Structure formats: C-alpha cells, structure tokens
C-alpha positions in Angstrom: 12.4 10.9 8.4 11.8 7.3 9.4 9.3 8.0 12.2 6.7 9.1 9.9 6.1 5.8 8.4 4.2 5.1 10.9 2.3 7.7 10.7 1.6 8.2 7.2 0.3 4.0 7.3 -2.3 4.6 10.1 -3.0 7.7 7.8 -3.7 5.3 5.2 -6.3 3.2 7.0 -7.8 6.0 8.5 -8.7 7.6 4.9 -9.3 4.2 3.8 -11.9 3.1 6.6 -14.2 6.5 5.7 -17.5 4.8 5.1 -19.1 6.7 2.3 -21.6 4.2 1.4 -22.6 3.5 4.9 -22.9 7.4 5.9 -25.0 8.6 2.8 -27.3 5.9 2.3 -27.9 6.5 6.0 -27.6 10.7 6.1 -29.4 11.1 2.6 -31.9 7.8 2.2 -32.1 6.7 6.0 -30.5 3.4 4.8 -27.4 1.0 6.0 -26.7 -0.4 2.6 -25.0 -3.3 4.4 -28.5 -4.4 5.5 -29.7 -4.3 1.9 -28.2 -6.0 -1.4 -25.1 -7.8 -1.5 -24.6 -6.4 2.6 -21.4 -4.7 1.4 -20.7 -1.3 1.9 -19.3 -0.3 -1.4 -20.4 1.4 -4.7 -21.8 -1.4 -6.5 -24.6 -2.4 -3.6 -25.0 1.7 -3.1 -26.1 1.5 -7.1 -28.2 -1.7 -6.1 -29.9 -0.2 -3.1 -29.8 3.6 -3.7 -29.5 4.2 -7.4 -27.1 5.7 -10.0 -26.6 9.2 -8.4 -26.1 7.8 -4.7 -23.4 4.9 -6.3 -21.5 7.3 -8.9 -21.0 9.3 -5.6 -19.5 6.3 -3.4 -17.3 5.6 -6.5 -16.1 8.7 -7.0 -15.3 9.2 -3.1 -14.1 5.4 -2.6 -11.8 6.2 -5.3 -10.4 9.4 -3.9 -9.7 8.4 -0.8 -7.5 5.7 -2.0 -5.8 7.7 -4.3 -5.2 10.8 -1.4 -4.1 8.2 0.9 -1.5 7.0 -1.2 -0.2 10.5 -2.3 0.3 11.1 1.6 3.6 9.0 0.5 5.1 12.6 -0.8 4.9 14.0 3.0 8.0 10.7 3.3 10.6 12.8 1.8 11.4 10.5 -0.8 12.7 11.3 -4.2 9.6 10.6 -7.2 9.9 7.5 -8.8 12.9 6.1 -5.8 12.8 2.2 -4.6 12.2 3.9 -1.5 9.2 5.9 -2.9 7.1 2.8 -4.6 7.9 0.8 -1.6 5.8 3.4 0.8 3.3 4.0 -2.2 2.9 0.0 -1.8 2.6 0.4 2.0 0.0 3.4 2.0 -1.7 1.4 -0.8 -2.7 -2.0 1.3 -3.0 -0.1 4.3 -6.1 1.9 2.2 -7.8 -0.8 1.3 -7.1 -3.1 4.4 -9.4 0.5 5.9 -11.7 0.4 3.2 -12.4 -3.8 3.9 -12.2 -3.6 7.7 -12.8 0.5 8.2 -12.4 1.0 12.0 -15.4 4.2 11.7 -18.3 1.2 10.5 -17.4 -1.3 13.0 -15.3 -3.5 10.7 -17.9 -4.1 7.8 -16.6 -2.6 5.1 -16.9 -2.9 1.0 -14.5 -5.4 -1.3 -12.3 -2.2 -1.8 -12.6 -2.3 -5.6 -13.3 1.7 -6.0 -10.3 2.1 -3.3 -7.8 0.0 -5.0 -8.1 1.6 -7.8 -7.6 5.4 -6.8 -4.4 3.8 -4.8 -3.2 2.2 -7.6 -4.1 5.4 -9.7 -1.4 7.0 -7.1 1.3 4.4 -7.8 1.2 3.8 -11.8 -1.3 6.0 -13.2 -0.4 5.0 -16.9 -1.5 1.2 -16.4 -5.0 2.3 -14.1 -6.0 4.2 -17.0 -6.0 1.2 -19.5 -7.5 -0.6 -16.7 -10.5 2.1 -16.2 -11.3 1.4 -20.3 -11.0 -2.0 -19.7 -13.8 -2.2 -17.1 -15.8 -0.1 -19.1 -16.0 -1.8 -22.7 -16.4 -5.3 -20.4 -19.4 -3.6 -17.9 -20.8 -2.0 -21.1 -21.1 -5.7 -23.1 -21.8 -7.8 -20.3 -23.2 -6.1 -17.6 -21.3 -8.0 -14.8 -19.7 -5.3 -12.4 -17.5 -8.3 -10.7 -16.7 -9.5 -14.2 -15.5 -6.0 -15.4 -13.4 -5.6 -11.7 -12.0 -9.1 -12.2 -10.7 -8.4 -15.7 -8.9 -5.1 -15.2 -7.7 -6.7 -12.3 -6.1 -9.4 -14.4 -5.1 -6.9 -17.1 -2.9 -4.7 -14.6 0.1 -6.6 -14.4 -0.6 -7.7 -18.7 -0.3 -3.7 -19.3 2.6 -3.1 -16.8 4.7 -4.9 -18.3 3.9 -5.3 -22.2 2.2 -1.9 -23.0 4.1 0.0 -20.9 7.8 -2.1 -20.3 8.0 -2.1 -16.6 10.6 -4.1 -15.0 11.0 -2.7 -11.6 10.0 -6.1 -9.9 8.4 -4.8 -6.8 5.6 -2.9 -9.3 5.0 -5.8 -11.0 5.0 -8.0 -7.9 2.5 -5.8 -6.4 0.5 -5.5 -9.5 0.1 -9.5 -9.6 -0.8 -8.9 -6.0 -3.9 -6.8 -6.5 -5.1 -9.7 -9.5 -4.7 -12.1 -6.8 -6.3 -10.0 -4.2 -9.6 -9.0 -6.6 -9.6 -13.0 -7.2 -9.8 -13.5 -3.8 -12.1 -11.2 -2.6 -14.3 -12.1 -5.8 -14.8 -16.0 -5.3 -18.3 -16.2 -4.8 -19.4 -14.1 -7.7 -17.0 -16.5 -9.9 -19.0 -19.4 -8.8 -22.1 -17.5 -9.6 -20.8 -16.7 -13.2 -19.6 -20.5 -13.4 -23.2 -21.0 -12.5 -25.2 -18.4 -14.8 -26.8 -17.1 -11.4 -24.8 -14.0 -11.0 -27.1 -11.0 -11.2 -26.5 -7.7 -14.1 -26.3 -4.3 -13.6 -28.0 -2.0 -15.9 -28.8 1.9 -15.8 -32.3 1.9 -15.4 -34.6 4.6 -14.1 -35.0 2.9 -11.1 -33.4 0.0 -9.2 -35.1 -2.8 -8.9 -34.9 -5.3 -6.0 -34.5 -8.2 -8.9 -30.9 -6.9 -9.5 -29.5 -7.8 -6.3 -26.4 -10.2 -6.2 -23.7 -10.7 -3.8 -21.0 -8.6 -5.4 
C-alpha cells in the first residue's frame, strides 16, 4: 500500500490548507482577518478581530482538520501502535501543519498552526495532549497570554509523554520535542514581547477592542 502514502500526505496538506479563519471572516463578517490585528489566519487573531464566537468556531475547525488529517493514517492499513503507523501519523501531522501555515487555498498566507497542531497531536498521542490542553487553559486563565499558554503547553508535551505516561518509544519522544521547538520558533517574536512587557493580553470582554492587538 506504499503508493497510498504520498496521496495521504497530499490529502493531509490540503486539509490543513482549509483557511477557516479567512473564509469565515469573509463570508460572515466581510473581513479578511489577515488584514487586521496580527495579520495571522488563526483562531487567536480571529478572536481578537471578530470576537469570541468566531474565534471559538475557527479554533474548533482548525483543531479537527488537524485531527482528521492524522486519522487518514488508518487508510494505509498499518497496525495500530506499530512503528509504521506512528511514522505515518508523524508525516500527516507535519503535512497538515504546513498546510495551515502555507495554505494553497489562501495564497500560502496562513496562521501559526497551534490549533491544527493540537488536533494533529491528539490523533497521534491523545493522553499527553489532554494534559497539555489543561496546562494551556491554566496558564491562559492566570496570565491571559495565548502565546505563553501555547508555548508552555508545547514544552510540557514531551515532559508529560515521558515522565507522566512513561513512553520510551524514541521516535514519539523526538516528535514531541520537535513540536516544542517548533512552537518556540514560531513564537519567537512573542517571546521578545513577553520579555519586554509589550505582549498584549486576551480577555473575554463582551466586545473585542482594538487595544488588545498583538502579533500572536
């Protein structure tokens, strides 16, 4: 079934390329979120520009497109939990996230891929992701920085995988570590703003106001 692998990877990329923030903004609000706020086509900027409802919908859709992309691995026919299945899921995760960041359906200008990545990793190793989501919520509710919450959850992923769930499968550990590094790289500007005290917070007030703009 090796001939299926490139087709599945391509399908995962196309799923990741679905620009939920862009089409929802244009269709229901007449706004391209990439022209406002941080100029990213992701859930955080959608929340900032269009409000809570739109932001939540975009997050859910981006999360599930990542999860669905990884679920395509089962079409390859590998045994669940086998090295081949894990490797297939790793490849599909990468394809979905690349699709979100560089979407073919939106001029290759997307978002940072946090929600899509979370959904993809949920399809790879759900137990650790659930703890990471709890970590994300805890950090966000305390400090109200989405960037800080995202990076903290990402850093926690390999820690939970190894020390909480006792995983010893090296490719899975490397995959989780790579995610941590990716999140730090994509949030490097946010790190500078956090260190300088200029990163903006997200609060759930009734209206999204322009004073909360950051470059998350």
